[in-house]
C-alpha positions in Angstrom: 205.0 146.0 55.7 205.8 146.5 59.5 204.5 150.0 59.3 201.1 148.8 57.9 200.8 146.3 60.8 201.8 149.0 63.3 199.0 151.2 62.0 196.5 148.3 62.3 197.7 147.7 65.9 197.1 151.4 66.7 193.6 151.1 65.3 192.8 147.8 67.1 193.9 149.3 70.4 191.5 152.2 69.9 188.7 149.7 69.2 189.5 147.7 72.4 189.3 150.9 74.4 185.9 151.7 72.8 184.6 148.2 73.5 185.9 148.3 77.0 184.1 151.7 77.7 180.8 150.4 76.2 180.9 147.1 78.0 181.8 148.6 81.4 179.6 151.6 81.2 177.1 152.0 84.1 175.0 154.5 82.0 172.0 152.9 80.5 172.6 152.7 76.8 169.6 152.6 74.5 169.5 149.7 72.1 169.8 152.0 69.0 173.0 153.7 70.4 174.4 150.3 71.3 173.7 148.9 67.8 175.2 152.0 66.2 178.4 151.5 68.2 178.6 147.9 67.3 178.1 148.8 63.6 180.8 151.5 63.9 183.3 148.9 65.3 182.4 146.4 62.7 183.0 149.0 60.0 186.4 149.8 61.4 187.2 146.0 61.3 186.1 145.9 57.7 188.4 148.8 56.9 191.3 146.7 58.4 190.2 143.8 56.2 190.5 146.1 53.1 194.0 147.2 54.2 195.1 143.6 54.7 193.7 142.6 51.3 195.8 145.4 49.7 198.9 144.1 51.6 198.3 140.6 50.4 198.0 141.7 46.8 201.1 143.8 47.0 203.4 141.1 48.4 206.1 140.4 45.9 206.2 136.7 44.9 209.9 136.4 44.7 210.6 138.0 48.1 207.8 136.5 50.2 207.8 133.1 51.7 204.8 130.9 51.4 204.5 130.7 55.1 204.4 134.4 55.5 201.7 134.6 52.8 199.7 132.0 54.7 200.0 133.9 57.9 198.8 137.2 56.3 195.9 135.2 54.7 195.0 133.7 58.0 195.0 137.1 59.6 192.8 138.3 56.7 190.3 135.5 57.4 190.3 136.3 61.2 189.6 140.0 60.4 186.7 138.9 58.1 185.3 136.6 60.8 185.6 139.4 63.4 183.6 141.8 61.2 180.7 139.3 61.4 180.6 139.3 65.3 177.1 139.7 66.5 177.4 141.5 69.9 179.8 143.7 71.8 181.4 140.9 73.9 182.1 138.9 70.8 183.6 142.0 69.1 185.8 142.8 72.1 187.1 139.2 72.2 187.7 139.2 68.4 189.5 142.5 68.4 191.7 141.4 71.3 192.7 138.3 69.4 193.3 140.3 66.2 195.5 142.7 68.2 197.6 139.8 69.4 197.9 138.4 65.9 198.7 141.8 64.4 201.5 142.3 66.9 203.0 139.0 66.0 202.7 139.8 62.3 204.4 143.2 62.9 207.3 141.4 64.5 207.5 138.8 61.8 207.4 141.5 59.2 210.5 143.0 60.7 212.2 139.6 60.6 211.0 138.9 57.1 212.7 142.1 55.9 216.0 140.6 57.1 215.8 137.8 54.6 217.9 135.6 56.8 217.8 133.5 59.9 216.6 135.4 63.0 217.6 134.5 66.6 215.6 135.8 69.5 217.9 136.6 72.4 217.0 137.9 75.8 217.5 137.6 79.5 215.9 134.8 81.6 212.2 135.6 82.0 212.0 138.1 79.2 209.4 136.2 77.2 211.3 134.5 74.5 209.6 131.1 75.0 206.3 132.7 75.6 206.6 134.5 72.3 207.7 131.4 70.4 204.9 129.3 72.1 202.4 132.0 71.1 203.4 131.5 67.5 202.4 127.8 67.7 198.9 128.6 66.7 200.1 130.3 63.5 200.7 128.3 60.4 204.4 128.6 60.2 206.0 125.4 59.2 209.7 126.5 59.0 210.0 127.6 62.6 212.7 125.8 64.6 213.1 126.2 68.3 215.7 124.8 70.7 
């Protein structure tokens, strides 16, 4: 599962680079070329949606928590919404948010494979609290922090 999310992360990073280049370009871009690029990016996002759909359908019932299923489902919904973005700025923002969520799901996939309690340990200022706080927006009801 982690490998799938790592591939999605790689793809989303390429899309972010592409949207950055398009939005920061000083060259005049014709409307048709701009629309083609937006359509290409939307198509790539839809491909991600297909991959996530396959992942969701392949999750074994007995080995997958309800919370994790909900997280993957929420990511699928976000991918679907991103594919409906109308312009380049919206696409860039959506892809950036998807990248952040995919990175979290990749990490959680690693933890899920442990099938046990996970403890995040690190030096002061290494980002433990930031990571846990970033998880607050995800629907994860069995998270305990101290």
